C-alpha positions in Angstrom: 0.3 0.1 0.1 3.0 2.1 0.7 4.4 1.8 -2.6 1.1 2.3 -4.3 0.6 5.6 -2.1 4.0 6.9 -3.2 3.2 6.4 -6.5 0.4 8.6 -6.6 1.1 11.3 -4.1 5.2 10.9 -4.6 6.8 13.2 -1.8 4.2 13.5 0.4 4.5 9.7 1.7 7.5 9.2 4.0 8.9 5.9 5.0 10.8 4.8 8.1 14.1 6.0 8.1 14.0 8.9 6.2 14.2 12.6 7.5 10.5 13.4 6.9 9.2 10.4 9.1 11.6 11.3 11.9 10.4 14.8 11.9 6.8 13.4 11.7 7.3 10.8 14.1 8.5 13.8 16.6 6.0 15.8 16.7 3.4 14.4 19.2 3.3 15.7 22.7 3.2 12.5 24.9 6.1 9.9 24.4 3.7 7.1 24.3 2.4 8.1 20.8 6.1 9.0 19.0 7.0 5.9 19.9 4.3 4.0 17.9 5.7 3.0 14.4 3.4 3.0 11.7 4.5 1.4 8.0 4.4 4.8 6.5 3.1 8.7 7.0 1.1 10.8 4.5 1.3 14.2 4.8 -1.5 15.7 2.3 -2.0 19.1 1.6 -5.0 19.3 0.1 -8.3 17.8 0.6 -8.2 16.1 -2.4 -5.0 14.0 -1.2 -6.9 13.0 1.9 -9.8 11.6 0.0 -7.1 9.6 -2.5 -5.5 8.5 0.5 -8.3 7.5 2.4 -9.5 4.9 -0.9 -6.4 3.6 -0.9 -6.4 2.4 2.5 -9.9 1.2 2.4 -8.9 -0.9 -1.0 -5.7 -2.2 0.6 -7.7 -2.8 4.1 -5.3 -1.3 6.1 -5.6 -0.1 9.6 -5.1 3.5 9.8 -4.7 6.6 12.2 -5.4 10.4 11.5 -3.5 13.3 13.5 -4.6 16.7 13.7 -1.9 18.4 16.4 -0.9 14.9 18.3 -2.0 15.8 21.7 -4.0 12.8 22.6 -1.9 10.8 25.8 -2.3 7.5 24.8 -0.6 5.4 22.1 -2.7 4.2 19.1 -4.7 7.7 19.6 -3.4 9.5 16.6 -0.4 7.4 15.7 -0.8 3.6 14.6 1.4 0.2 14.6 2.4 -0.8 11.7 -0.5 0.9 9.3 -1.0 4.4 7.8 -1.1 7.5 9.5 -2.6 10.6 8.1 -1.0 13.5 9.0 -3.1 16.7 8.7 -0.3 19.3 9.6 -0.4 20.8 6.3 -4.0 21.5 6.2 -2.8 25.4 7.1 -6.0 27.4 5.4 -6.6 30.1 8.0 -8.3 32.8 6.5 -11.1 35.0 7.6 -14.0 36.0 6.0 -14.8 39.7 4.5 -17.4 40.2 6.8 -14.7 39.0 9.9 -18.0 36.7 10.8 -16.1 33.4 10.1 -12.9 32.4 10.2 -11.7 29.2 7.6 -9.4 27.0 9.7 -7.4 24.3 8.1 -7.0 20.5 10.9 -3.2 21.1 10.8 -3.4 24.6 12.9 -2.5 24.4 16.4 -4.5 27.1 18.4 -1.7 29.1 18.5 -1.4 29.7 15.1 -5.1 30.6 15.1 -5.2 33.0 17.4 -1.9 35.0 16.6 -3.7 35.3 13.4 -6.6 37.1 14.8 -5.5 38.5 18.3 -3.7 41.3 16.0 -7.5 42.3 14.4 -9.0 41.9 17.8 -10.8 38.6 16.7 -11.5 35.1 18.4 -12.9 32.1 17.9 -13.9 29.5 20.4 -10.7 27.4 20.5 -8.3 25.6 22.7 -6.0 26.7 26.4 -3.3 25.7 25.2 -1.4 27.0 21.8 0.2 23.7 21.1 -2.6 21.9 21.2 -4.5 20.5 17.6 -7.7 22.1 15.6 -9.2 18.8 15.1 -8.9 16.8 18.1 -10.2 19.5 20.5 -13.0 20.5 18.4 -14.5 17.1 17.7 -14.0 16.1 21.6 -16.5 19.2 22.5 -13.4 21.7 23.1 -13.4 23.9 26.3 -12.6 27.6 25.7 -11.5 30.2 28.1 -14.7 32.2 26.4 -17.5 29.3 26.8 -19.3 31.1 29.2 -19.9 33.5 26.8 -20.1 31.4 23.8 -20.0 27.9 24.4 -17.6 25.1 23.8 -16.0 24.6 20.4 -17.9 21.8 18.7 -16.4 22.0 8.4 -14.9 20.1 4.8 -15.7 16.7 5.5 -13.8 13.6 4.0 -16.3 10.8 4.2 -15.2 6.6 4.0 -16.1 6.7 0.1 -13.5 9.5 -0.5 -16.7 11.8 -1.1 -15.5 15.5 0.2 -18.4 17.4 1.6 -18.9 21.1 3.1 -20.7 20.0 6.8 -23.5 22.6 8.3 -26.8 23.2 9.9 -28.5 23.1 6.5 -26.4 20.9 3.9 -26.3 17.8 6.9 -27.7 18.4 10.0 -27.4 14.8 11.3 -23.8 14.5 10.7 -23.0 18.4 11.8 -24.6 17.0 15.0 -22.5 13.8 15.3 -19.2 16.0 14.6 -20.1 18.3 17.8 -18.6 15.5 19.9 -18.6 12.4 18.2 -14.6 12.2 18.0 -13.6 10.4 14.7 -15.7 8.2 14.0 -17.7 10.1 10.8 -15.5 11.4 8.5 -11.7 13.1 8.6 -12.6 16.9 8.7 -9.8 19.2 6.9 -11.3 22.3 7.4 -13.5 24.2 10.4 -15.6 27.1 9.6 -15.8 28.6 12.9 -18.0 31.9 14.0 -16.0 34.7 14.6 -16.3 37.8 16.9 -14.7 40.7 18.2 -12.2 39.8 21.3 -9.4 42.3 22.6 -7.4 41.9 25.3 -8.0 39.6 28.4 -7.2 39.5 32.2 -5.7 36.3 33.7 -3.0 34.1 34.4 -1.7 31.8 36.8 -1.8 31.9 40.7 -0.2 29.3 43.3 -0.9 28.6 46.9 0.2 26.3 49.3 -1.9 23.5 49.7 -3.0 24.2 53.2 -5.1 26.8 51.9 -7.3 24.1 50.0 -10.6 24.5 52.3 -10.5 28.3 51.2 -9.9 27.7 47.7 -12.7 24.5 47.5 -15.5 26.5 48.8 -14.4 30.0 46.3 -14.4 27.2 43.5 -17.7 25.8 45.0 -19.4 29.6 44.8 -17.8 30.6 41.3 -19.1 27.7 39.7 -22.8 28.6 41.4 -22.5 32.4 40.2 -20.9 32.2 36.9 -24.4 33.1 35.7 -23.6 36.5 36.8 -20.7 37.1 35.0 -20.1 34.4 31.8 -16.7 36.3 30.6 -14.9 34.4 33.5 -13.0 31.4 33.5 -11.1 29.1 35.9 -9.0 26.3 36.2 -7.6 24.8 39.7 -5.6 22.5 40.4 -4.0 20.5 43.3 -0.2 19.2 42.2 2.8 17.2 43.5 5.6 18.1 41.8 9.4 17.9 43.0 8.5 16.5 46.7 6.0 18.8 47.6 2.3 19.5 47.1 0.4 23.0 46.1 -2.5 24.5 44.6 -2.4 26.6 41.3 -5.7 28.1 39.7 -5.9 29.4 36.2 -8.1 32.6 36.3 -9.6 34.3 32.6 -11.5 37.1 32.0 -12.6 38.0 28.7 -12.1 41.9 29.3 -8.9 43.9 30.3 -10.6 44.5 33.7 -8.0 44.0 36.5 -9.7 41.4 39.8 -13.3 41.5 38.6 -15.8 40.8 41.5 -16.5 37.4 40.2 -12.6 36.4 41.4 -12.7 38.2 44.5 -13.1 35.4 47.1 -10.0 33.7 45.0 -8.2 37.5 45.3 -8.6 37.1 49.1 -6.5 33.7 49.4 -2.9 34.4 50.1 -1.0 33.6 47.1 3.0 32.2 46.4 3.0 34.0 43.2 1.2 35.1 40.0 1.8 36.0 36.8 -1.8 37.9 36.6 -2.1 40.4 33.9 -3.8 41.9 31.1 -2.7 40.1 27.6 -4.2 38.9 24.7 -5.5 34.8 23.7 -2.0 34.3 21.9 -0.2 35.3 25.2 -2.1 33.8 27.5 -2.3 30.5 25.6 1.6 29.9 25.1 1.7 30.2 29.3 -0.3 27.1 29.4 2.1 25.5 26.9 4.7 26.2 28.5 3.5 24.2 31.5 3.1 21.2 29.2 5.8 20.1 27.2 6.5 18.0 24.4 8.2 14.6 24.6 7.1 13.4 28.3 5.3 10.6 29.1 1.8 11.3 29.5 -1.9 10.0 31.0 -5.5 11.5 31.2 -8.3 10.1 32.7 -11.6 12.0 33.8 -15.2 11.8 35.5 -17.5 14.6 36.3 -19.6 15.5 39.1 -22.3 17.5 40.3 -21.2 20.3 42.4 -20.1 19.9 46.5 -17.3 21.1 48.2 -17.8 18.0 50.4 -17.2 15.8 47.8 -14.1 18.0 46.3 -12.7 17.8 49.9 -12.9 14.1 50.0 -11.7 13.8 46.3 -8.3 15.8 47.2 -8.3 13.5 49.9 -7.9 10.7 47.8 -5.9 11.9 45.7 -2.5 12.7 47.9 -3.3 9.3 49.6 -2.6 7.8 46.4 0.2 10.0 45.1 2.0 9.0 48.4 2.6 5.9 46.9 4.4 6.9 43.6 6.6 9.9 45.2 9.6 8.2 44.2 8.6 8.0 40.1 11.1 10.2 38.4 10.2 13.5 37.4 6.9 13.3 38.3 4.1 15.8 37.6 1.1 14.5 38.9 -2.1 16.9 39.1 -6.0 17.3 40.0 -7.8 19.3 37.8 -11.1 20.7 38.5 -13.4 23.0 36.0 -16.5 24.1 36.3 -19.2 23.2 33.6 -21.0 26.4 34.2 -24.9 27.1 33.0 -23.6 30.2 30.7 -21.6 27.4 28.8 -23.9 24.6 28.9 -26.7 27.1 27.4 -25.2 27.1 24.3 -25.4 23.4 24.0 -28.5 23.1 22.9 -28.0 25.5 19.9 -27.5 25.2 16.2 -28.9 21.7 16.2 -27.5 20.6 19.9 -24.4 18.9 20.3 -23.7 14.8 21.2 -22.6 15.0 24.2 -26.0 15.1 26.1 -25.5 17.4 28.9 -28.4 19.5 29.7 -28.8 23.2 31.4 -30.9 22.1 34.0 -28.4 19.4 35.5 -25.5 22.6 36.0 -23.3 23.8 37.1 -20.9 20.6 37.0 -17.7 20.1 38.0 -15.3 18.6 35.4 -12.5 16.5 37.0 -9.3 15.2 35.4 -5.9 14.1 36.8 -3.3 14.6 34.3 0.5 12.9 35.2 3.5 13.8 33.5 6.7 11.1 34.0 10.1 10.3 32.4 10.2 6.7 32.4 8.1 3.8 30.7 9.7 1.5 33.5 6.6 3.2 36.0 4.0 3.4 33.1 2.7 0.3 35.0 2.2 2.1 38.7 1.3 5.8 37.2 -1.9 3.8 35.3 -3.0 1.6 38.6 -2.4 4.6 40.5 -4.6 7.3 38.5 -7.5 4.5 37.9 -7.6 4.1 42.2 -8.0 7.9 42.3 -10.9 8.0 39.6 -12.7 4.8 40.7 -12.5 6.2 44.2 -13.4 9.5 43.4 -16.9 8.1 41.5 -17.7 5.6 44.4 -17.6 8.4 46.8 -19.7 10.6 44.5 -22.0 8.0 44.5 -22.2 7.6 48.0 -23.0 11.0 48.4 -25.7 10.8 45.0 -23.4 13.4 43.4 -22.0 11.0 40.4 -22.7 12.1 37.1 -22.6 10.3 33.2 -20.7 12.5 31.4 -17.0 11.7 30.3 -15.2 14.2 28.6 -13.8 12.6 25.6 -10.8 14.9 25.3 -9.5 14.2 28.9 -10.5 10.5 28.8 -8.2 7.3 29.7 -7.7 4.3 27.4 -10.2 1.8 29.5 -13.2 4.7 29.6 -16.3 4.3 27.6 -16.8 8.1 26.4 -19.8 7.6 24.0 -21.7 5.4 27.4 -21.3 8.8 29.0 -23.6 11.2 26.2 -26.7 9.1 27.5 -27.9 6.3 25.5 -30.4 8.2 23.1 -27.2 9.9 22.1 -25.5 7.1 21.5 -27.8 5.3 19.7 -28.4 8.5 17.3 -24.6 8.5 16.4 -24.4 4.9 15.7 -27.2 5.2 13.1 -25.3 8.4 11.8 -22.3 6.3 11.3 -23.8 3.7 9.4 -25.4 6.3 7.4 -22.2 8.0 6.3 -20.4 5.0 7.0 -22.2 2.0 5.7 -18.6 0.1 5.1 -18.0 1.4 8.9 -14.5 2.3 7.8 -13.7 4.1 10.9 -15.1 1.7 13.3 -13.0 -0.9 11.5 -9.8 0.4 9.8 -9.3 3.8 12.1 -9.3 1.3 15.7 -7.8 4.3 17.5 -9.3 6.8 20.2 -12.6 6.3 21.0 -14.8 4.0 18.9 -18.9 4.0 18.9 -18.7 0.2 19.7 -17.2 1.2 23.4 -13.6 -0.6 21.7 -10.1 1.3 21.5 -6.8 0.2 20.2 -4.8 -1.4 22.4 
C-alpha cells in the first residue's frame, strides 16, 4: 500500500528512516504516541489528497490513524503501529471572511496559529487554551475554551469513507453536523473547520499558586464561582492541586474575557494568600502560550476524567483520595501529578442546544457541574504500570465517593478520557444510539470503526 501511495502522491509519503518520517514522528506531545511506528506516513496538502489516501487505504484494508495536533496522551490515539498515519499538519488554511464573522481553519493548525492570526484583528473563535493543541481533536471532542461562558464549547470540509468531500453544516447535513460536535473521529476526516468569529480584545488572566494548606478556602471559592457563574459569563477558571518535586501545592488559572483587573467574580479567590502570580492583561496568544509552556512535548503522559455535581464536601474527599494515592508514587522520577477541576457552568451549557445541539448529552438543568481530570507527566516507561494503576484508583475511588453522596454524573469528557473509559456511554443512550445510526448512514462499511481503531469508538472498543 505504501508503494501505491508513493506512486500516487510522491513525496507526500514518508517511510521509516527518512528525514520526513523521523521529523513527523517527533511531533507528538506524548512520548507513548511518538514511539508508535506506522509502516508509512502521508502528509496531504489538500482535501483531495486525504480523499485519495483514504480510498487507497480502504482498498488495501489497511488500518490507519489520523493526526491533527497529536496532543492525545495514549499510544494509538492519533498514531498506529504498522499501519498508515495520515498527518494533517500541512492543511494550514487560515482565512477570515470578508465580513469577519467566520474563520476558515485547516485541520493542521494549532490554536496558537489561530490566535496569532486573529488577535491583531481583535477577533477570536472558541478554541483551545493550550497554544500547542491541534484544532481538529479539540473541536471534535467537545472543546472547552476560556470564552465558553460567553460563546459555548468549540464543537466544516469532511472526507467520508467513500472519498467524497462534503461541506457539513446545519443546512446541508444536519445529522452529520450534530455527530461531529463531540462525536470524535467516528464519521470522517475533517480537513477544515469554519468557526464563528467574534470581536475579542485583550483579556485579564494568568496563573496563581497557593500553599496546599489553603485547600479548604480554595474549594469553597471554587464552588461559589461555579454557582455564581451566571452573573458573569466572561469568567473562566481551571483549579489544580499538584504534586511536583517533593511538594504539594495548588494552582489556579483565572481568565476574564475583558481587560478588567480583578473582576468581582474572582474577589473571593483574590483574598486567599498566594505564593506567586502571573495575572496580567494580555491577548489570547500570550495566555495560551503560558499554558503551553507548562506542558512540554516528549514526556510520558496520561489523562483520566469524571464529572460530578457540585459539592465542596465531595471535592474535599477527592483531594484526600488524591493525596493518599500519590503518596505511593512520589519516588517516580520527574513526576508531576495534577488533580484538575473545572466548572461546567450554566452559561456554557446554555449553548449546547443551539445550532442543532451537540452529542455530549449535557443539559443546562443539570448544571453547574464539576469536570475532574487527572493529568500525569513522567519520564520512564518503567513506571507506566504504577502510574496507570494509581490514576485508575483515584478516579474509581472518586466516583465511588460521588455515588455515596448521590453526586455522580454520566458525562465523560472525550479530550481528557483514559483508554479504558467508555466515552459514548456517558453521552446517554439516546445520543449514543443516534451517533451509531449516523455512522451507519455515512459510513455503511464502518471504515472509521474497523480500520481506524484509535481513540474512542462508538462500540466502546479502543486500540490496544
